[in-house]
N, C-alpha and C positions, 0 to 999 in steps of 0.2 A: 703657792710656795715657790719662791725663787730658787734657782739652781745655785746655791751658795754652799759653803763648806760648814754648815751648821753641824752636820754629823762628821766631826773632824776625823774620827778613826777611819771611816770609809774613804774620806777624801785623801788622807795620807796613804791609805792602801793603794788607791789609784795612782798616786804619784810614784810610789815604790814600784808598782807594776810597770811604769814607764821606763824604769832603768833596766828591766830584764826582757822587754819585748818591744817590737816596733809594729806599727800598724801596717799591714800588708794587704794589697788588693790583688787577687789572683788574676792572671792573664788568661782567661778562659775564652775559647772560641764561641762565637755566637750560635745560638740554637735557631733552627729554621722551624717555621710553622708553629710559632709560639701562640697559643690560643689566648684571645683577649689581652693582647700585649699592651702594656702601659707605654705611653709615648716616649718617655725619656728614661732609659735605664742607664743611670749615671753611677759614678762611684760615690762613696760616702763623702768625699771631698765636695762634690757638687751638691749633695743633699744637705751638707752642713752637719753630718753625723760624726765626722772624725777629721783629724788633721791630715794633711798630706804626708806621704812617707818621709819627705825631707824634713818636715817640721816635727815629726813624731819623736825624733831623737832628743828634742828639747823637753826635758821633764816638766818644765813650767807649763807646757801646753796640755799635759795629760788631763788636767781637771777642766780645761776649757772645752766646751761643746758637750759636756756630760752633765746630767742633772744629779746633783748631790744635795739632798735635802735633810731636814730634821726628822725627828721621830714622831711628831704629832700627826694625828689623822685630820683630814679636811672635814669641815662641817658639810655634810651632804645635802643639807637643806631639805627640799621636798623630794629629793631622789632617794628611793628606797634601796639601800645597799645591803640589807641584812640577808639577802639571798646568796651572798658570796662571802668567803672568809677574808679575801684580800684583793685589792685592786689598785690601779694607778693609771694616770694619764700623764704622759711626758710630751710636752711640746718641744720637739728637737730644734725647731727654728728659733724660738724665743729663749730656749734653754731654761724652761720652767717646768716644775712638777705642778700641774694644775689640779690634780686630785690625788689623794693619798689615803689608803686604808690598809693598815697592817703590812706595809711594804717590806719590813725587815723580819717578819715572822716566818718561821719555817713552814713550807707547804710541800706537798707531793706534786711534782711537775707533770707526771704522766708523759704523754707523747710530745709535750713542748720541749722535752729533753732533746728531741731530734733537731732542734735549732743548733745546738752545740755540735751534734754529730755531723750535721751538714757543713757547718763552718770548718770543722777539722778536715772533712773530706775535700773541700774546696781549697783549703790552705795547703794540704800536704799531698793531694792526689792530682791526677790529670783527668779531665772529663772523658777522654777517649781510652783510658786504661781498660784493658780487657780482664775480666774476672770470671772465673769458673766457680759456681756456687757449690760450697762444700756441704757435707751432711750436717756439720755443727752449725753452720750459718742458717740452714733451712729449718733447723729444729728450734721452735719458738714455744713459749709457755702456752698452755691451753687458754683459750679466750683472747689470744692476741689478734690485733688487726694485722693483716698481711697484704703484700703486693701480689703474692702468688708465685714467687720464684720456686723452682724445684731443684733438687740435687742434680748437678751436672749442667745446668743452664749456663750459657756463655753470654754474659751481658757486659755492657760498659758501665763505668762509674756514673756517667750521665744518666743512664737508664735506672741505676740503683737510686740515684738522688730523686728522680721523679717518683719512684715507688715509695721512697722515704717521706717526701714532703707533701705529695698529693694523697696517696693511699694510706699514709701513716703506717707503712709496713714495718713490723718488727723484724721480718726476714731481711728486708732491705738494710735495716740498721745493723744487723749482724754481719751481713755481707760487706758493708762499708768498713765496719770495725776490723774484721779480719784482713781486709785488703790493706788498710792503712797501718795497722799495728801487729798483725799476725794472729791476734786472738781478741775476744771481747774483753777479757780481763786486762790485757795490756792496754787496750784502747781506753778502758775506764781510768787507768792511771794517767793516760794522756789527757783525758777530759778534765780531770781534777787539776792537773798541772796548768792547762790552758785557762781554766776558770780562775785560778789564782793569779795568773799573769794579767788578766783583764780586770781584776778587782772583784770578781765574784767570789768573795772569801767566805760567804755564809752558805755555800752549797757543797754538796758531796754527791758524786755520781757513781753508781755501781754497774750500770749497764748502758748500752748505747741507745736504747729505745724508750726507757722510762717505765717499763713494766714494774708495778709496785713492789717495793722491798723497803724494809724499815730504815735502812741507812742511805736511801736515795732521796735527796731533798734539795730544795732551793728556796729562794725568797722572790717576791715580785721584783725587788730592786735588782737582784742578781740576774734574773731572767731578762730584765731590761738591758743590762750590760751585755749579756750574751747575744740577745737578738740584735741589738745595736751593732755589735761587732759583725754578726753574720750579714747584715745589710751592706757591709763594705764590699761584698761580692755582687757584681751585677748579675751573675748567674743565679745566685740565691733569690734575688728580687724577681728575676724572670720566672723562676719555677713557682714561687708562692703566688705569683700573679696569674698563673695559668688555671683555667677552669678544668680542662681535660687535655691529656696528651696521649697520643697513640704511639706506642713503641714497638720495635721488632727486635728479636734476638733469636738465638739458636738454642734448642734443647739438647739434652745429652745425646740424643740420636742424630743430631745434626739437622733436624727439621726446623723450619722457620716458625716462630711463635709470634703472633700479633696480639697485643693487649692494649686496652685503653685504661689509663689511670685517671681517676676523677678526684677533684679536690674535695676534702671533707669540710672545708670552710663554708658555712651556710651563706655567707655574703657572696661567695664566688658561684655558688650553685643556684642562687636566687631564692633559696628557702627562707632567707631573712632579708628584709629590706634594709638597705644602707641608711645610716643616719643622715638626716637632712643636711645638705651643704657639704657632704664629704664624698670623695672618691676612695673606695677601698682598694688598696694595692694588693694586699695579701697578708698572710699570717700563718700561724700553726695552731691547730686544735689539740686537745688532749682530754682524756676521760678515763676514769676508773672508779671503783667503789671508794677507795681511800682518797683520791684526789678530787672527786666531783668532776664538774665540767670546767675546762680551762680554755682560754684563748689568748694568744699573743698576736697583736694586730698592728699593721702598718697602714696608715691612711694619710690622705692629703685633703686639706680644706680647699674647697672650690674658690673661695674668695680669700685672697692673701697668700695662698699656696703654702701655708704652714704645714709641716709634716709632723705627724703624731705617732707615737708608739703608745698603745694602750693595752693593758694586761688585766685579766680577771682570773683569779684562781679559786677553785672550789665553789663554783656555783651549784645550787641545789638541783637545777634542771637545765637542759639545753636551751629551752625557750627563754628562761630567765637570764641565761648567759648573754644572749644577743639583745634582749630587752635592756639589760643593765648597760651593756656596752654602748648602745645607742644613746641612752640617757646620759652617760658619762661624757661621751664625745660632744653631744649637743649642749650640755650644761656646764662643762668644765674644760673648755679648750683654750682659754686665755690666761 
């Protein structure tokens, strides 16, 4: 499926979005000791994912570089796709949607929500910002994945982002939300405003972490837009590419705390083999009873250097999630 404006409403939404926002790349300081570092942490301009800031003011360029496709599903051929509700492969180098299944249907995003949370943190915060963990930020729903921050801990925004994107910590999401907007509810308003600006108009967010609630939803296509936007930050790419990161901070008593955050992405941990011919840069996982198993992934073809964004939502098992991701990338990359 070529990246044309077959779905005209979505295309025009993206054009309108260009009149109210500009593409920005955060000027973040470089992290040291980044584990399993990818060779070239470039901006989205270098990756071909977005226009340069100077060009972004030109509304005519907003549709360029983005995959805008029709509503029909791709014939999956011999690839069994019934283990997932929705999926897509976006070749951001050739600007084609190479596979599409139910990409405009509503799905529960679970912790893939944190891609938007991280984007907003990097856009509006500074990595060295000092944050004291509040009682409301530390309070998370039962069954949440956490980074392990406690009330009174003194951390940086950088540390919170590692807890968010590696450990998928709902506590880290709350901490970021309160730091950026003052409360999680105000941050949710910001999330929806930013989603609208980048064209993700079929989404609605209620919290910063994706813990299931009825009115918290997205689509595969909207998540592509969100993830694509987050990739404009070199720091975001660094973090999702990291296997494990050791951080230090102070607790409420002023004592040093050392913790190691490990990536939940099986490709980064070695629990799943990478698809043949691909280098996995990184991504974001998510899972819940209502969302199933989800994965948003950024990878590079070893021959030709094409960059791919691939997304699967509501897989029935974690094993099938990675099995299908491999099949889609190897079978539908061109």
